N, C-alpha and C positions, 0 to 999 in steps of 0.2 A: 568479461567478454573479450574476445580476441577477433578483430577484423569483422565485426558484426555488420551485415548489410541486409537490407530488405528493399526490393524493388517490386512495383506493380507496373509491368510493361516498361515504358520509358521513364516512369516516375520513381525516383529513388527517395525513400522515406527514412532510411537508416543507412549511413554511409561510413563504413570503416570505423565503427565505434570500438575503441579499446577502453575498458572500464574495469576498475578494481574497487571492491567494497570490503573494508576490514571489519572484523567483529568488534562490536562496541561503538560503532560509528553511526552517525545520522547524516545522510546526504540529502540535500534539496536538489531536485531536478527541475530546472526552470527553462523558460524560453517562450517566445511568442506563440500564439495560436498557429497550429500547423507545423511547429518545429519538430515534431516527432516524439514527444514525451510519452504519450500513451502507446504508440507503436513500440517504443523501446521497452516499456514495461511488459507489453504483450509478447515480445520476443523473449524476454527473460523468463516468463512464466510458461511458455510453450503454447500460448493461445495463437500465436503466429509462428510460422516456420521461416527461418532466415533464408535468404537467397544464397548467402555464403557467410562464413565465420562460425564462431563457436561460443557456447555458453557453458560456464563451469560453476559448480557448487562445491566448495570445499576441495578444490583441485580436481574434481571428477567431471569429465565431459558429459553434459546432460542434453546436448543439442538435439539428439534424436528422441529424447524421452517425452511422453505426453504430459499434459498438465497435472493429472492425478499423481503420476510418479514423481514429479518435481515437488509436489506438496509433501509427499512421503520423505523426500530428501531434505525437507526443511524450508520450503518456500511458502509464505502466506501472503495473501494480497487482498486489497479492496479495489473496487471498480469506480471509474468516474461516474458511470450510471449504475446504480446498485443492482444486484442480482439476487435479491432475497426471495424467499417463498412467501408471496404476498398474503395468501389466505391462512397461513399458519401463524401461531403466536410468536411473540418476541422470544420467549423462553425456548420454544421448540426449535426455532431457527438456530439459536446458539447451541442448544443441546445436540443438534445433529453434528455440528463440527467437533464438539468435545467428544461425543460418542465415537466418531470415526477415528479420532486420535487414540482413544483408549481401546479401540478394536472391540467395541461392544455395540456397534450400530445395529446389528441384527437382533439384539436383545433389548433395544431401547424402550420398546413399548410394553415389555413384560414387567411385572411387579418384582423385580430382582434388586439385590443390593447394588449391582452395577448402575442401575438407573438412579438410585439415590446419590451416588457419587457424581454422576453426570449432572444431575439437577443442582446439587450443591455448588459444583464448580461453575456451572452456567450462571447461577444466581450471583455468585461472587463477582463474576465478570461484569454483569449488569450493574451491580452495586458500584463497582470500580468506576464505571462510566456514567453513573448518576441516572440510570434508567430502570432500576429494579422495580419501581412502582408501575412500570409499563409492561411487566413480564407477561401478564395474561392477555394483553391486547394483541389483536391481529396487526400484522405489518401495515395493512391498508388503512388502519385507523391511526397510524403515527404520522406526525409531520415529517417532511423529508429530512430535516436536520437530525432528528432522532433515528431515522432509518440508517443514516450514515454511521451513527454510534453503534447500532446493532451489528452492522457489517464489520466494524472494527473489533467488536467483542468476539465475533466469529473467528476473525483472523488471529486474534490473541489466544483464543481457545485451542487453536492448532499447535500452540507453543512452537512457532517456527524459529529457525535460525536467522532467516532473512524475512523482513516484513516490507512489502511493497504497497504503498498507499497512494492512490490516485485521487488527488484533490480532497483530502480528508477534511479540510476546513469548510468545504462548500455547504452553504445554508446553515452554518452553526453561528450562534451568537458568540460574543467575545469570551464569556465565561466558559462555554463548552469548548471553544477553540483552545483555551488555556489548559483545560482538562485533558484534551487529546494530546497536546504538546507535552504535558507532564508524563502521560503514559508512554509516549514514544521515547522520551528521555529515560524513563525507568526501564523500558525494554532494552535499550542500548546499554545501560549501566549494568544490566544482568548478563551481558555478553552477546546480545542479539545485534543485528545490523539492520538499519532501516533506510529505505529510499522513499522520499516524499516528493511525488510529482505535484507541483503546486503553482497556483497563481497568487498565493497569499504571501505578500512581502514579509510580514512579520514571522510567518512560519519559516521562510527561507533564512531569515536572519538568525533564527534560533537553532539552526542546524550547525553541525561541525564543519561541513564542506558544502559548497554550492557547485553544482555541475550545470553548465549552460549548453543547451542544444539549440542549434539554428539550422534550418533546412536539412535536418537529419544528421548533422555533424556535431560532434562534441567540440565546441569552440573555446571553452575555458573551464577551469576547475581550480578552486582554491577556497580559503576560508571566506566567510561572508564579506569581511572588510576589503578583501582583495578582489573577489569575483564579482561582487555587486557594484560594478562601476556605473557612473551616470548613464553611459551609453547602453549598457545591458538593462538597467532599470527602465530606461525610456523605451527600448525595444520590446520589453516584456510587459510593462505596466502602463506605458504611456508617458507623455510629457509632464502631466500633473504629478505623477509619482516621482519623476526625475527632479522636479522642482522641490518637492517635499524632502527628498533625500539630501 
């Protein structure tokens, strides 16, 4: 991003953000509630239009492009509040994303070879995230933590260049948090780039770079040992976390 700004009237929620994400890297995006993390992610994906500034993917200016076109250019994301099709099955939710990427979405419900490929890939993603046994369940029958995993499976099924994850550890137990962290690392090792907006201190510490937002401004960036100062930890996670650090 270059000089990225977003204002709602007199309220500035993103203020001159200059940000660069390299292939193969994992960035943690942290900051206290109201710092502008979700706003920043929404500006990157096109869900919000900036007041000024630019967004680039692979050196190409995508500031004026809608969300769907940015997905085609390589952006995949999850939401802080998930946006799944609640009455559809887990498998069907993931299959829709895979089919869109394979350009067979209009043939998805036909008994064609393309559907078998979509189904196989979708099941492999569910297996990867430990929820293959839930494939036939409706989203409404899943606990919230597993719904988060379905959303991550959909994002991975798009095979993006850049993966934006908004609070991916929310409502997950320690084992599933570790599983998600492993898949993010694997994604980056394969040449992708990931941004994780998180309130989870362990997630932040496991990333290559920590980016700190406060009042819509990028106030610090560095490796976890440098960026996660006691003051930053206290501002983001509270005095108890500062004491533990």
